[in-house]
C-alpha positions in Angstrom: -8.0 7.3 0.4 -6.8 11.3 -0.1 -4.9 12.2 -2.6 -2.5 14.5 -2.8 -1.4 16.8 -6.0 1.2 20.0 -6.6 -0.2 23.3 -8.4 2.4 25.5 -7.5 5.9 25.7 -5.4 7.3 29.7 -5.0 10.0 30.9 -2.6 11.4 34.3 -1.6 14.4 35.6 -0.1 14.4 39.1 1.1 18.4 38.7 1.9 18.9 38.5 -2.2 16.2 39.9 -3.2 14.5 37.4 -5.4 12.2 34.7 -5.8 10.7 31.8 -8.6 7.3 30.6 -9.2 7.1 27.2 -10.2 4.6 25.3 -11.6 3.8 21.6 -10.9 0.5 20.9 -12.3 1.7 18.5 -14.5 1.1 14.3 -14.0 4.8 13.8 -14.4 7.0 16.6 -13.7 10.8 16.1 -15.1 13.6 18.9 -14.0 16.9 18.3 -15.1 20.0 20.1 -13.6 23.0 19.7 -13.5 25.0 19.2 -9.9 24.9 22.1 -8.0 22.4 23.8 -10.3 19.5 23.8 -7.8 17.8 21.7 -8.8 18.1 19.2 -5.7 17.2 22.0 -3.3 14.3 22.5 -5.0 12.3 19.2 -4.6 13.8 19.4 -1.0 11.5 22.0 -0.2 8.2 20.6 -1.5 7.1 18.1 1.4 9.6 20.8 3.8 7.2 23.1 3.1 4.6 20.5 4.3 6.3 20.7 7.7 8.7 17.4 7.6 12.6 17.5 8.2 15.3 17.5 6.3 18.9 16.7 6.9 21.3 18.0 4.4 20.8 21.8 2.6 22.9 23.2 0.5 24.8 26.1 2.1 24.5 29.1 -0.1 20.7 27.6 0.6 20.7 28.2 3.5 22.4 31.8 3.6 19.5 33.1 1.0 16.9 32.6 4.1 14.3 31.0 2.2 10.0 31.6 2.6 8.4 28.6 0.6 5.1 28.6 -0.1 3.2 25.4 -1.8 0.0 25.3 -4.1 -1.8 22.5 -3.1 -4.5 20.0 -3.7 -6.3 17.0 -1.4 -9.1 15.6 -3.3 -9.2 18.2 -5.5 -9.7 21.0 -3.1 -7.0 23.6 -2.6 -4.7 25.0 -0.6 -1.2 26.9 0.4 1.6 26.0 3.2 3.4 28.3 3.3 6.9 28.3 5.5 8.9 30.4 7.5 11.8 29.5 9.5 10.0 26.2 11.7 6.7 27.6 11.3 4.3 26.5 9.5 1.2 29.0 8.2 -1.5 27.2 6.4 -4.6 29.1 3.4 -7.0 27.5 2.1 -7.5 28.5 -1.4 -9.1 32.2 -0.8 -6.0 33.1 1.6 -8.3 32.4 4.1 -6.0 31.8 7.6 -6.5 27.6 8.8 -3.7 27.5 11.6 -0.1 28.2 12.2 2.3 26.4 14.3 5.9 25.7 14.8 5.4 22.6 16.4 6.3 19.7 14.3 3.7 17.3 16.8 1.5 20.6 16.4 1.2 20.4 12.3 0.7 16.5 12.2 -2.0 17.2 14.2 -3.5 19.8 12.2 -2.7 17.9 8.4 -3.6 14.8 9.2 -7.0 16.0 10.7 -7.0 17.8 7.6 -6.4 14.5 5.6 -9.2 12.4 7.8 -6.3 10.0 9.0 -6.3 9.1 12.6 -3.4 6.7 12.6 -1.7 6.7 16.2 1.8 5.3 17.1 3.7 5.6 20.2 6.7 8.7 20.6 10.1 7.4 22.1 8.0 8.5 25.9 5.3 6.2 25.3 2.3 9.1 24.5 0.1 8.3 22.4 0.9 10.4 19.3 -0.6 11.1 15.4 1.3 8.9 13.0 4.5 11.9 12.1 4.8 13.4 8.9 7.9 11.8 7.9 6.0 8.8 8.3 3.2 9.4 6.1 5.2 10.9 3.8 8.1 7.9 3.5 6.4 6.3 0.7 6.4 9.1 -1.8 10.0 11.1 -1.7 13.4 9.8 -2.1 16.2 12.1 -0.6 19.2 12.7 -3.1 21.2 12.8 0.6 19.3 10.2 2.8 16.8 8.6 0.5 19.2 5.9 -1.5 20.7 4.2 2.0 18.1 2.6 3.0 14.2 2.6 2.1 11.7 5.1 3.2 15.0 7.1 5.5 14.4 10.6 3.7 13.0 12.5 6.2 14.5 12.6 10.0 13.5 13.8 13.6 11.1 12.0 13.1 10.1 11.3 16.7 9.0 8.2 17.0 11.9 5.4 17.7 11.6 1.9 15.6 8.5 3.3 13.9 8.9 2.1 10.1 8.3 -0.9 10.7 4.9 -0.4 12.0 3.8 2.7 8.8 4.6 0.1 6.3 1.9 -1.8 7.5 -0.3 1.4 8.1 0.5 2.3 4.5 -0.2 -1.2 2.9 -3.8 -1.1 4.5 -2.4 -4.6 7.5 -2.6 -2.0 10.0 -6.4 -0.6 10.5 -6.7 1.9 13.3 -8.4 -0.1 15.9 -5.8 -2.7 16.1 -3.0 -0.2 16.1 -5.2 1.0 18.7 -4.9 -2.3 20.9 -2.4 -2.7 19.9 -0.5 0.2 21.3 -2.6 -0.4 24.5 -1.1 -3.1 24.9 2.2 -2.3 25.3 1.3 0.4 27.5 -0.1 -2.8 29.4 2.8 -4.5 29.7 5.2 -1.7 30.4 2.7 -1.3 33.0 2.8 -4.6 34.2 6.6 -5.0 34.2 6.5 -1.6 36.7 4.0 -3.5 39.1 6.4 -6.7 39.2 9.4 -4.1 40.0 8.3 -2.4 42.0 6.6 -6.0 44.0 9.9 -7.0 44.0 11.8 -4.2 45.5 9.6 -4.4 48.4 9.9 -8.4 48.7 13.5 -7.9 48.9 13.0 -5.0 51.8 11.3 -7.1 54.0 13.5 -9.7 53.6 15.9 -7.5 54.6 13.9 -6.0 57.2 14.1 -9.3 58.7 17.0 -10.3 58.7 17.9 -7.3 60.8 15.5 -7.7 62.9 16.8 -11.1 63.8 20.3 -9.8 65.9 18.7 -8.1 67.9 18.4 -4.0 68.6 19.0 -1.6 65.4 23.0 0.2 67.1 23.9 3.6 65.1 27.2 4.3 64.5 26.8 8.2 65.4 30.2 9.1 64.1 28.5 8.0 60.5 25.7 9.9 61.5 27.6 13.6 62.2 29.6 13.0 59.3 26.7 12.1 56.3 25.2 15.2 58.5 28.3 17.4 57.6 28.6 15.9 54.1 24.7 16.9 53.2 25.6 20.5 54.7 28.3 21.2 52.1 26.3 19.5 49.1 23.7 22.1 50.4 26.6 24.8 50.1 27.9 23.6 46.7 24.1 23.8 45.0 23.1 26.9 46.1 26.2 28.0 44.6 25.4 26.5 41.3 21.9 27.8 41.8 23.2 30.7 42.2 25.1 30.5 39.1 22.2 29.5 37.3 20.3 33.0 38.5 22.5 35.3 37.6 22.6 33.8 33.7 18.9 33.6 33.5 19.1 37.2 34.7 21.6 37.9 32.2 19.4 35.9 29.2 16.2 37.4 30.3 17.9 41.2 29.8 19.5 39.6 26.5 15.7 39.4 25.1 14.4 42.2 26.5 16.5 44.1 23.9 15.8 41.6 21.2 12.0 42.6 22.1 12.7 46.0 22.0 14.3 45.7 19.1 11.8 44.0 17.0 8.7 46.9 18.5 10.5 49.5 16.8 11.7 47.3 13.2 7.5 47.3 13.3 6.8 50.7 14.0 9.7 51.5 11.9 8.5 49.6 8.7 4.7 50.9 9.7 6.1 54.2 9.3 8.4 54.2 6.6 5.0 52.9 5.0 3.0 55.3 5.5 5.9 58.3 4.4 6.3 56.0 1.0 2.4 55.9 0.1 2.1 59.3 1.4 5.0 60.4 -1.6 2.7 58.4 -3.9 0.1 61.2 -3.4 2.4 64.3 -3.6 3.6 66.2 -6.3 7.7 66.2 -7.2 8.1 68.4 -4.6 7.6 67.7 -0.4 6.8 69.8 1.7 7.1 69.3 5.3 3.3 70.1 7.1 5.4 71.4 11.0 9.0 73.2 9.2 6.8 74.0 5.4 10.8 72.9 3.8 11.0 71.4 0.5 12.0 68.0 -0.3 12.2 66.7 -3.9 10.2 63.7 -4.1 11.8 61.3 -7.1 11.5 58.0 -8.0 14.6 57.5 -6.4 13.7 58.5 -3.0 10.7 56.1 -3.5 12.4 52.8 -4.2 14.8 54.1 -1.8 12.0 53.3 1.0 10.9 50.4 -0.7 14.4 49.1 0.0 14.4 49.9 3.7 11.3 48.4 3.7 12.7 45.1 2.7 15.9 45.2 4.3 13.7 45.9 7.7 11.4 42.9 6.7 14.8 41.1 6.5 16.2 41.8 9.4 12.9 41.6 11.6 13.6 37.4 10.6 16.3 37.4 12.2 15.6 39.1 15.0 12.6 36.9 15.5 15.0 33.7 14.6 17.5 35.2 17.4 15.3 35.7 20.1 13.0 32.3 19.3 17.0 30.9 20.3 17.4 33.0 22.9 13.8 31.5 24.6 15.2 28.2 23.7 18.5 29.2 26.2 15.9 30.4 28.6 13.9 27.6 29.3 16.8 25.2 29.5 18.9 27.2 32.0 15.1 27.5 34.1 14.9 23.4 33.8 18.5 23.4 35.4 18.0 25.4 38.0 14.3 23.6 38.7 16.9 20.0 39.8 18.8 22.0 41.9 15.6 23.5 43.3 14.6 20.2 44.0 17.5 18.4 45.2 18.4 21.4 47.8 15.5 21.4 48.7 15.6 17.3 49.8 19.1 17.6 50.9 17.4 20.3 53.6 14.0 18.1 54.5 16.8 15.2 55.3 19.0 18.1 57.5 15.4 19.2 59.1 14.9 15.7 60.2 18.9 15.3 61.8 18.3 18.9 63.1 15.7 17.8 65.3 18.4 15.0 66.8 16.8 11.7 65.3 19.2 8.7 65.0 18.6 6.1 62.4 17.7 3.8 65.5 14.9 6.4 66.8 13.2 6.2 63.0 13.4 2.8 63.2 11.8 2.0 66.4 9.0 5.0 64.8 8.4 3.3 61.7 8.1 -0.6 63.5 5.5 1.4 66.4 3.6 2.5 63.3 3.4 -1.5 62.0 6.0 -0.9 59.2 5.0 -4.8 58.3 1.7 -3.8 57.8 2.2 -0.4 56.3 4.7 -2.4 53.2 1.8 -5.7 53.2 -0.9 -3.8 52.6 1.1 -1.4 49.7 2.2 -5.2 48.1 -0.8 -6.2 47.8 -2.3 -3.7 46.2 0.1 -3.5 44.3 -0.1 -7.6 43.5 -4.5 -6.4 43.4 -3.3 -3.3 40.6 -1.1 -6.3 38.4 -3.9 -8.5 38.3 -5.9 -6.4 36.9 -3.0 -4.8 33.9 -2.7 -9.2 32.9 -6.8 -9.6 33.1 -6.9 -6.2 30.3 -4.1 -7.6 28.7 -5.7 -11.0 27.9 -8.8 -9.0 27.0 -6.3 -6.5 24.4 -4.7 -9.9 23.2 -8.2 -11.4 21.9 -8.7 -8.2 20.6 -5.6 -8.1 18.7 -6.4 -11.8 17.7 -10.1 -10.4 16.2 -8.6 -7.2 14.7 -5.7 -9.2 12.8 -7.4 -10.0 9.6 -4.6 -12.4 8.4 -5.9 -13.3 5.1 -6.2 -10.7 4.3 -2.6 -9.5 5.5 -1.3 -13.2 3.3 -3.2 -11.7 0.1 -1.8 -8.1 0.6 2.4 -9.8 1.3 1.8 -11.9 -1.7 1.0 -9.2 -4.1 3.9 -7.2 -3.3 6.4 -10.1 -3.1 5.0 -11.1 -7.0 5.2 -6.8 -7.5 9.2 -6.9 -6.6 10.2 -10.4 -8.4 8.9 -8.5 -11.8 10.4 -5.2 -10.4 13.7 -6.9 -10.0 13.5 -8.2 -13.5 12.6 -5.2 -15.7 15.2 -3.0 -14.1 18.1 -5.8 -15.0 18.7 -6.1 -11.2 21.1 -9.1 -10.0 20.6 -12.6 -8.2 23.5 -11.5 -5.9 21.5 -8.9 -4.8 18.3 -10.7 -2.4 14.7 -9.5 -2.6 13.3 -8.9 0.8 10.4 -11.7 0.7 8.4 -9.5 3.0 6.7 -5.9 3.2 9.0 -4.7 6.5 11.8 -6.9 5.1 15.6 -5.0 4.5 16.1 -4.1 1.3 19.8 -4.9 0.3 21.5 -3.9 -3.0 24.6 -4.1 -3.9 26.6 -1.7 -5.9 25.0 0.0 -9.2 21.8 -2.9 -8.0 21.2 -0.6 -4.7 19.2 2.1 -6.3 17.4 0.0 -8.4 17.2 -1.9 -5.2 15.7 0.7 -3.5 13.1 1.7 -6.1 12.3 -1.9 -7.0 10.8 -2.0 -3.4 9.5 1.6 -3.0 7.2 1.2 -6.8 6.5 -2.6 -5.3 4.7 -0.8 -2.2 3.1 2.2 -4.2 1.3 -0.6 -5.7 0.5 -1.8 -2.9 -1.0 1.8 -1.5 -2.9 2.7 -4.1 -4.4 -0.5 -4.7 -4.6 -1.4 -0.6 -4.5 1.7 1.9 -7.5 4.0 3.2 -4.5 6.9 4.0 -3.0 8.7 1.2 -1.6 9.0 -1.8 0.8 11.9 -1.8 3.0 13.3 -5.2 6.1 10.6 -5.8 9.0 12.7 -5.8 12.4 11.0 -6.1 16.2 13.1 -6.7 18.9 11.8 -8.2 18.5 7.7 -9.3 21.7 8.7 -10.4 23.9 6.6 -7.7 26.6 4.7 -7.9 28.2 4.7 -11.1 25.3 3.6 -13.0 25.7 3.8 -16.5 23.6 6.0 -19.0 22.3 2.8 -20.2 20.5 1.1 -17.4 20.0 5.0 -16.3 17.7 5.8 -18.9 15.8 2.1 -18.6 16.1 2.9 -15.1 14.0 6.7 -15.4 11.5 5.0 -18.5 10.5 2.2 -15.8 10.0 5.1 -12.7 8.0 7.3 -15.6 6.3 4.7 -16.6 5.5 2.3 -13.6 3.9 4.9 -11.4 0.6 4.7 -10.4 -2.4 5.7 -12.2 -3.7 9.1 -12.4 -0.6 9.8 -9.4 1.9 12.8 -10.2 5.3 12.8 -10.2 8.1 14.3 -10.1 11.5 12.9 -11.3 14.8 15.5 -10.6 17.1 13.7 -13.1 21.0 15.1 -14.1 21.6 16.9 -17.1 23.0 14.4 -19.5 20.2 11.1 -18.5 17.8 10.6 -20.8 13.9 8.9 -20.9 11.8 8.0 -23.8 8.1 9.6 -22.4 7.2 12.0 -24.1 4.1 13.5 -22.4 6.1 14.7 -19.3 6.9 18.5 -18.2 10.2 18.9 -18.3 11.6 22.3 -15.7 15.6 22.3 -17.1 17.9 24.3 -14.7 20.7 26.2 -16.0 24.4 25.7 -14.3 26.1 29.1 -12.9 22.8 31.0 -13.2 21.5 31.1 -9.9 17.9 29.8 -9.4 16.0 32.4 -8.0 15.5 35.5 -10.2 15.6 39.0 -9.0 12.2 39.9 -12.3 10.2 37.6 -10.4 11.2 39.0 -6.7 8.6 41.6 -7.1 5.9 39.4 -8.0 6.0 36.4 -5.2 6.6 39.3 -2.6 3.5 40.9 -3.6 2.1 36.5 -3.6 3.5 36.0 -0.3 3.3 39.3 1.8 -0.5 39.2 0.9 -0.6 36.3 2.5 1.1 37.3 5.6 -0.5 41.0 6.2 -2.8 39.7 8.7 -0.4 37.8 10.5 3.0 38.0 10.5 4.3 41.7 9.8 1.0 42.7 11.9 
């Protein structure tokens, strides 16, 4: 089992010209601060820097257009994850580049590969995907805004519907890779069997209707109905062509905007390069600069050079915004092109129908032709083919069920569930949770807490699962990050007891980062305490240059090239 530890996180805002470095290289980090101090934004940034999605951010934090750099270790080996907007860039400990991507599935693939995790799940289109980061880190994070509503609920846009129970059984060590692969394959086979059955029933229905029609004798078709349908197809085709023209005009406008944005980005890159050259030239000269062309003299002052640096920073911040606008524009172009393609396909389909009818074929002629080509034989052949395919899939289904039975270690699952039950019973007692709050009777059970007991029920479940994960999982153990346990009007004494439980009962050698209210108390002494002052910006002007230098050193060969 791989172990992750957070070492340091840095924040940079070109827009506000502020930065911040927070040292996290401790077993227990307590972050105290009042509401609005920036405590929760700091905590949200940890797993967000690795590629997860967080739903709720303070608006002023979003307005700062922050870049995140998280330094972390996997089994003692250091890596750095840089997040700029939706893009994740991963570096080795020496700053050498590993990968970059804006696609959440690609980031999941790369990070799980780094962790040696091969567990796969089915997305909402039944595509096989590696476990998404939202489920990979779900046991280890409780968010202030989503995490206290239900267990493992802190991340969103995970991409796997109804996948929580599968992730719970995986983290608990009950689902192995081989068992889950067979289970996923079985789900797909069952879906394919249903599709075969549905197709076979459609063919049977069609045959019954066809035979019934033939029993009446000849097939007659109303010519007036034929002409009316033809007219309707022509009118529909014209409507679609107008819609196609509208989409093409829209695409033309969007591509003009794209060309303009790309030109502005190129100009900004050139400006940044030229200002940097001028700045380096000014550093090497005396107090007077002499133009090599016109020989005019200009004062070379510190103020002038500082203004050059300001121009560079403003240009870089503007570049970030332009790139974001370009990304949004590309998404709009893709959407309009998709709409255009759908319209084209509909036009082609209608034109094909019209082509047949322009050659004076009637429905009666078509049916007679199909009969002459032994329509019944063709349909029977297709039905037999589907039946054969269905039978093969049924045999495969039986084989997969047998594999699942062999791979399903019921004794192991029973032992793990018993350990979980014992652990959560102890947790409910230790946290003084009233009996009116029912305990989940299994790992995938629902946690139902009432009033001020609700957050304690969440903690009882999460810590019971952490104990199971630490003892049984082959996946990973990541830092435990908990933000704002004070929920539902918990009194001070209960809050102190809850904080002590969180700190003292974390698994041995695990890392805990706990965000609490400035008035909350705890007894533990072996903790690194970070106190955040209210009414003072979290990011500091005096740290701007240092953080900026560090981040731009990583970006020098990629982002601003």
